[in-house]
N, C-alpha and C positions, 0 to 999 in steps of 0.2 A: 622387672619380671619379663622373661623371654616370651615372645609371642608363640602361641601354640601353632604348630604346623598342620595345615590342612591339605589334603590331596584333592584331586579333581572329582573323586567320588563323593566327597563331602560338600564341595562348593563348585558349582558350574559357573565360573566367573564370566564366561562368554555369554551365557544366557542373560545374566544381570546387566552386563555392559551393553549388549545390543539393545535390550529393552530400555535401559536408562538413557542411552543415546537417542533412541526413537522419541521418547517422551520429552527429554530435555531440549532437543532441537525443535520439537513441536512448540514448546513454550517460547523459545527464542523467536521463531517465525510469527507466533501469535502477537508478540510485542513489537517485532520489527518486520512488518509484512514485505519489505523490499527483498527479503531473502526467500520469498515464496518461489519454489521451483529451483532453489539453490542449496538443497539439503546436502549434497555431496561436497559442496564448497565448505560448509560448516564442519562436516565430518573430518575433513583434512586438517582442521585446526584442533581437533580433540586429542588430548594426550591420553591414549588408551593405557599406557603403562601406569599413569597416575590413577586412572579409573580402577585398574586391577588392584592396585595397592589399597584404594579406598574400599573396595569390596571386602577385602580381608580385615580392614580396620573395623568396618561396620559389623561384620560377622563376629569378630572377636568381642566387641562391646555387647553383642546380643547373646553371647554364648552362655552367660550365667543367668539369663532371664528365662522365665517359664513363658514360652510363647509358641503358638502353633506355627508349623512350617509355612502355612499360607500367609499368616501375618508377617512372618520373618521375610518372606519374599517381597511382599508389598512394601515393607519398610525399606529394604535395601534398594529396590527400584526407585522409590520416592527420593531417597537420599542421593542417589546417583543422578536422577533427573534434576534435582535442585543444584547439584554440584556443577552440572553442565549449563543449565539455564542462567545461572548467576555469573557464568564466565570463568569460574575458578578452574575448571578442568580444561580450559582452552590454552593454547600456547600464546606467547606474547603478541604475535601478529594477529591472532584471532581476537584477543582482548581489545586490541587497538582498532581493528577494522570492523569487527562484528559488534562488540560491546561498547565501542567508542570510549574506552577507559580514559585515554589521555585527554579527550575533548571534555569529558565531564569533570575531570580534575581541574582543567584550566578554567572552566566555567565558574568554579567556586573560588577562584583566586582573588576576587575583589571586583568592585563595581566597574571600574575603568579597565583594569587589566584583563578581566574575564569577559568583557563585552563581546569581543569577536567570537569567542567560544560559545557564548550563550546564543548569539545570532546563528551560528552553525547548528547548534542543537535544535533550535526552532526550525531551521531548514530541514533537518532530519525528520522532524515531525510532519512537515509539509510533504516530504518525499514518501514517508510511510503511508500517510493518508491518501496521497495522490495515486500511489501504485495500487492500493486496494480498489480505489475508484476506477482506475484504468483497466484492471483485470475484469471487474464486473461489467463495465461498459463494453469491453472487447467481446465478451461472450454475448451480451444482449444485441450488439450491433450485427454480429455475424448470424445470430439465430433468426433475425427478421429482415436481413438485408437493409438495416436502418442506416448503414454507412452512406448509401446513395441519397437517402432522404434527408439525413442530417450530417452533411460533410463537416460542418464547423465543429460539432461535438466529436465526431469520429477522428478528426485530425488532432484535436487537443488530446484525446485519449492516446493516440499514436505517439505523440510527442512525449507523453508521460512514460510510455513503454520504452522509448529510446533512452530516457534518463535512467531507467532501470539497468540498462546495459552499461551506460557510461559511469554510473556511480561506483560500482566495484572496481572498474578499471582504474579510475582516478585514485581511489584509495590504495589499491595494490601498487600503483606507480609511486605514490608518496612513501609507502612503507619500504619499497625497494631502493629508494633514493633517486629514482628517475625524475621526480619532481621535487623542487625545494619547497619550503613552507609557503613562500609567497605565491608560487605557481599553483600549488595545491589549493590554497585558500581561494584564489581567483577562479579556478575551474569548478571547484566544489560549490562555491557561492552561485556561479552561473547555473549549475544544475538545480540548486534549490530555487532560484528565481524562475527558471523554466517550469518547475513543478508548481510553484505558486500561481504563475500566470495561466498555466494550462487549466488548473483547477478553477480559477476565476472564469476562464473562457467557457468551460463546460457549464458553469452556473448561468452565465449570461446567455449562452445558446439555448438552454432549457427555458429561460424566461422569455426569450424572443419567440420560440416555437409555441409556448403556451399562449402568449399574446396573440399571435397570428391565428391560432386555433379558435380562440374566443371570438375574435373579430369575424372569422368565417362562419362560426355557428350562429352568431348574432345576425349576420347577413342572410343566411339561409332561413332563419326563423322569421325575419321580417318579410322575406319573399313569400314564404308559405302562409304566414298570417294574412298578409294583404291580398293574396290570390284567393284566399278562402272567404273574404268578406262578401256578404250577400249583395245581390243586385240592388237591394233597397238602399244600400249605403252608397251615396253618390258623392262625386267631387274629387277634390285634389288630394285629400288625405290618403286615399288608396294609392293614387299614382305616386305621390311623394314617398310613401312608405315603401312601395315596391322598388322605386328608383334607389332609395337609400339602402335597401337590402342588397341590390345588385352592386352598388358602389362598395359596400363593406365586403362583399364576397370577392370582388375584384381586387381590393386592397389585400385581403388575406392571401389570395392566389399569387399576387405580386410579391408579397413578403416571402412566401415559400419558394418562389422562383429565384429570388435574390439569394436566399440561404443556400439553395442547391448549387449556385455558381460561386458563391463567396468562399474565399480561402481564409484560413485562420492565419492572417498575416503577422509577420514579425516574430514567429515562434520557431522557425525551422533551423536557425543557425545558433550554435553556442557562441 
């Protein structure tokens, strides 16, 4: 049976395609945060001719159903969104770079044969999680000038952001043939390793600052408590308590001073 011909007065395919792309790419970014801010890059890999054809196919399937125009629009947009978010509407390069199609296929090829691919998929998870962390930290650090107070954490976040730039470059070079498989695996695994170590560095930095803060609060508390002891209380306990408080406070200040000067070593070079 020949397909019924529709004109633009019956179907505004541009409306459906644009909205479907918006929602579909939103889903891709949701599951792969490394593409945050790279919407246009994903759009370049969307096959709009295929999407247009898909609009007419869906509309044709709905033509015999009794359904409101609003529900019809919602259904078409949802179908197009799914068509994009699953990678079906992307060109081959987009499926490879964005959806990691080849990598996922190799990961399923067997325990030994697919080991390297599974390792890289795990690296992609580190990268996705790390970049979300880096974006959030970057905003927080700038809002309160925390970068000067917590340079160790700030530098780790900066390294993660650098990996965000390198990751698509390495993938594009592999697809174009500028890198062979061995070179690609080497560089990409280095990116994943940087992401993992930076994430660990941020966690350790937070732990250290918390520890320093607790020591400082304890020292201040001891000083305040012992200075408030009544004159009736005599002896060494007051002096010892006060001295201990000053020592703890000094330790806390020293730790913060060290953090402010310490660099996040061993992370700057790929």
